[in-house]
N, C-alpha and C positions, 0 to 999 in steps of 0.2 A: 503494499500500500504505499502511496505517495501522500505526504502530509504537507498541505499548502496553507501557509499563514498569510492572510490579508490583514494588514496593520493600517489603521487610521492614526497617524502620529499626532493629529490635532485633537483627538479624544481626550477627555478628562485631564489627568495630570500630565504635563507635557513630556516628562522624563520617562514615562512608562515604556516607550517603544524601545529605547536603548536598553533598558532593564530586561524586557522580553527577549530582545535578540541575545543578550548575554546568557540568559537561562537556556534558550533553545541551543546555542552553540556548545553547551556542555553535554547535550545528548548525542550519543554516538551510535546508537542502535536503530536509528530511523532515517528514512530518506526524506529530506524536507527542502522546501523552497519558501522564501520570504518575499512578498510584494508589499510595497507601501501604496496607500492612495495618495494622489497628488492634489485632488480638489473635490469639491462636491460633485457627486455623480460619477467619479472615476471608477467606482466598483464595476460598473457595467463593462468598461474597457477591459479591466483586469479579468473578470469572468470569461469573457469571450476568448481572451488570449489563453487563459488556463485550460479552458475546455478544449481548445485546438491543440496545445502542447501535450496534453495528457489524455488525448482522445481514447486511447486503448488501455488506460491505466485506471485502477480503482483508486479513487482519491477522497481524501477527507479534507474539508476546507474549515480552517479555524477563523472565525470572525472576531478580530481583535479590535474592538472599539466600543461605541455606545449602542444604544437601541436603534439609532438611524443607520449605523454601519451594518448592523446585523439584518435589519429589514432590507436595505438596498442590496446586500449580497444574495440573500435567498430569492429576492425578487428577480434578480438577473440570471439565476442558474437555469439553463434550458430545461433540464429534466431533474427534479428533485428525487425521483425514484432511484437514481444511479449515483447519488452523492451522499456521504456522510457529512453532517455539519455540526460544528462546535461553537460555542459562544464563550469567548474569553472576555469578561466584561472590564472595560476600561473607561466607560462613560461616567457621567455625573448621576445617572439614574438607573440604567439597566433594568428597566421595569419588568420585563418578561421574567427574569430570574426570581422575582418575587412571587411567582406561582409555586415555587418550590419551598420546602420546609426551610424555616430560618436557619436551622443547624447545617443545612446543606448548601446554603447560598454561597457562603465564603469559600466552599471548596471548589467552585468554579473558577476562582482566581488563582488557583495552583495549576499551572500549564502542565506539569507532569501528571496530575490526576486526570486531566482531560485526555492527554495522550494514551494514558493506560486505562482509560475509562470503558464504560458499557454504552451500547447503542440502544435507545429506546424510541419507539415510534410515537409521535405526538401530533395533534392536530395543528392546522394553521389556517388562516383566513385568506381567501381568494376574492378579489374584487372585479366586477365586470368581466369575469371568465378568463382573465389574464394576469392581473396584478396580485402580488402576494405580500402579505404581512404576517407577523407571528403573534402580536399582542392584542392590539386594539384598533378600532376604527371608530371615529366619533366627529361630530360637528356641533358647533355651538360654543359654549363657554370655554371648553378647554382649547378649542382651535384658536379662538382669539387670544387665549393665554400663551400658545406657542408663538403667536405672531408678535406678542409683547415682550417675550422672554429676552430678546436682544437688548432691550433697554435696561436690563438689570444684571447682565452677565458679569459685569465687573465685581458683583457681590459674592461670586462663588467663594472667594478666599475668606469670607467672613463665616458663612455656613452654606453648604452645597445646596440646601433646600430653600434658602432665602429667595433667590431669583424666582423660583417656582411659585413661592407663596405670594409675593408681591405682584407678579404677573397675574395670578389667579384673582386676587383682590381688584386689580384694575379691570380684569375681564368681566367681573360680576356686574360692573357699573356701566360697561360699554358694549356688551354684546346685544346685537339686535336679534330678534326672533325670526324664524323662518317658517312660512306656511308650507307644510309638507303633506303628502299621502304616503302612508307607510303600510306595507303588508308584511306582517310577521306570522308565518304559519297560517292559521285560520282566522287570525285577528287582523282587523283593518282600522287604521287611525287616520283622521284628517283634522289637523289643528295647527295652531302657532306653536312651534316648539323652540325652547331655549337651549336644549341639549338633546342629542341623539346619539346613542352609544351602542355599539356592538362589539363584544369582547370574547376573546379566547382566555386572555388574562384579565385581571380586575384592578390593575393599578395604572394610573395615568399621571403624568407630571411629576414623577418622582416618588410621591407619597399619598396621592389622593385615591383612596379606596372607593370604588363604585359599588362593589358587592363583596360578600365574603365567600371563601371556600371555592375557588375555581377549580375546574376539572378540564384539563388540557388534552384529555384522551377519550371523551364521551361522544364526540361527533357533534356536539351542539355548541353554540355560542349564546351568551346571555345579553339580552337588549335591555336598555334603560331609556325611558322616554320622559322628558321633564317638559311639561306644558307651560305656556306663557303665564297662565294664572297662578303657577306655582313658583315663579321667579322671585316673588317678594320673600319667599321662605329661605332662599339662597343667602341667608345672612352670614355674617362674619362667624358668629358662634357655630353654625352648622358647618361652615367651611372648615374650621378648626377640628370639629369632630371627624370630619372626613380625613383630615390629615392624621389624626390619632387612630384611624381605622374603626370608627364608630359610626356605622351607616344607618342605623335604625330611622333616624329622622328622614333621611333621603328616601328610604324604602317606603315610608308612610305618604309621600307626596308624589312619587313617580310611578310609572308603569313599568313592570318588569316581566320578562318572559324567557324561555329557553327554546331556541329554534335552530334548525340547520341552515336556514337562510332568511335573508330580510331584503325587501325591496324599498327604496326611498326615492320619491320624486318631488321636486320643488314645484309647487302649483303655479308660481309666476314665471316659470320656465328660465329663471335665472341660475347662474352656477352656484354649486355648493362647495365651499372649502372643507376638506376633510383632513383630520389628523391621523395619519397613518404611522403608528409607532413612533411619534414625535416629528414626522416629516409631513409638511402640509402639501396636499395636492388639491387641485380644483377639478370638479367634474360637472358636465352638463347632462341633462336629461335624467333618465332613471339609472341610479346605482344599485347593483346587486352585490350584497355581501353574503359569503357563504362559508361554512367551515368544511375544510377538506379532512376527512376522518383519518388520523394515523398517517398523514401524507409526508411528514418530515422525519428523517432518520437523525435524530438528535444525539450527539455524544454527551454523556453525563459521567461524573465521577462514579467510581464503582459503588453499587448499592443504592444510588440515588433513584428515586421514583418521582413520577410526575404528580404534580398537585400537592395540596395539603399544607398551605401556608398558614 
């Protein structure tokens, strides 16, 4: 097997890339290659080259960066059935890993544990029959939050959750509702929504918990819909409770359900900005979000199982 490391040197702490290279250089019993991303979106270029170079090889790709790096890499792999994928978390949030048990999450930061790890099959999200992400898709308050995040990035050195908290507070007061028609299984909704969420995982923005106990192997995603008339309840106290992973208040005012797929259409035919694992993309027309059951061969430290945070 060929081990391929794709490193985003701009993710998280800036010195992690050199440290990772040093750790890998001490491993003498594997065949490996290291590629650095050069700019936003460069993952697509690298994946195309890697698939060409190692066309006849069994490969394992290590995504070394944050949530966006992980999402971009798996989105650009031509056939996920033929590749093993590992996530070596180097970003500020690494939200998908929070679907695992707390005692297991830190083990993903040990590159040797990943190299010698197990492979498990987990669900992922496919959108509009072609795009791929692993954790969450959503539009509304959190999308506005991601767009505002750049204004507070300089505060990472104070506390790495502070930029997310401040951008969320700003988004609470500046997010406009979107009138949408939504079909989720046998349920149909037409309303003005402040937040539309569909998740394989349950954490967005570093520490905002949308629901409890995610299951990334059951073939279903959980949706959460927050109507306009509930917006006034998105007060700062509730926001703080969500940061503390206490979501009862949110569950009392929002619509929840478990489905394999969901369809969302904006009724004024305008575009919808969606937050896909921390990367914002804009879509027109109807967007289809669906769970691909056990479609990703994910490398985990030995003995680690999916779900159970």
